[in-house]
Steps between C-alpha positions, in 0.01 A plus 500: 500500500227347711315227312606610149464201270834324413393431144417873438835593650689256277320626188594866560850405615565309176398800291699748707804284521526496121550882498655567839710215628554670840140423620475218750204283601472393863246313704200692624562711811241649735414863468707709750288539812542884501372521138136413577269810490199372699260794420499406135589132527807525277874513514735802481726461197766729636533275812517191288787624268683636797494155666569278196793712369726335762417154369676533164859455383727791407446460128132394508156658512211358700136533392230440759198345316164536662131427454413733787414870474796728556522877565731805551468848620448740206505869584240561756336163450620267779402172335497503112444161340772409247592209264864518589783695656871485449806681630625747246773379463532208738500128553137427582141552375168351573210436246139402566245365259214610725413815289549337161239413242377145528496477117866560450635448847814290406612741236429805704682351802814440285486858376480636861793285596698637210398853602616461861827333387547798276482716812758284681735560206450881544230584248242766593146509366484568126275744312465274196150362505567150394827461704508236774645773734191717469357622827164326578368817661244300698368313192584180314650589159682171464309387185623822329865444595666278232873517583772727635540815287826546306660705777403269791598192297840655412559578866413139613711338219785706632438355849527145345134418433444284197229703322571444125136404428165599645483440878132481527 
């Protein structure tokens, strides 16, 4: 999305494709015009996934990759900054590296992509502390998350994911 670096996109796509062959990599597209939230100078993740879901084949999932800040409405908070959002279940998600640690940005970004793809497969947030499906709850716990827990991994394997070894 936007000016996301092609090399960064290829790197994450290669990793994801090894475990979920339904993920496609496309050329950068502009952010949907209706997704820009001017008061906070960021993009609405819900508007993004709603728009990009129509740009994917029947058996594919599309991941919008972004360096820009993204947000959603959370309860009474109109504009809550997030690292990603995915339909649960669905065919599209968006992930941003804007809120990630500079020290481990590439690894953390990959983990957020896996998390949002987990949502597209139908997984909810998980209570297991080191599971990649853990709810961020407004914080960055990504360095504590090591892999999918047994239950989430089993679910994804049943969906066709190739998760025999560690995913992180």
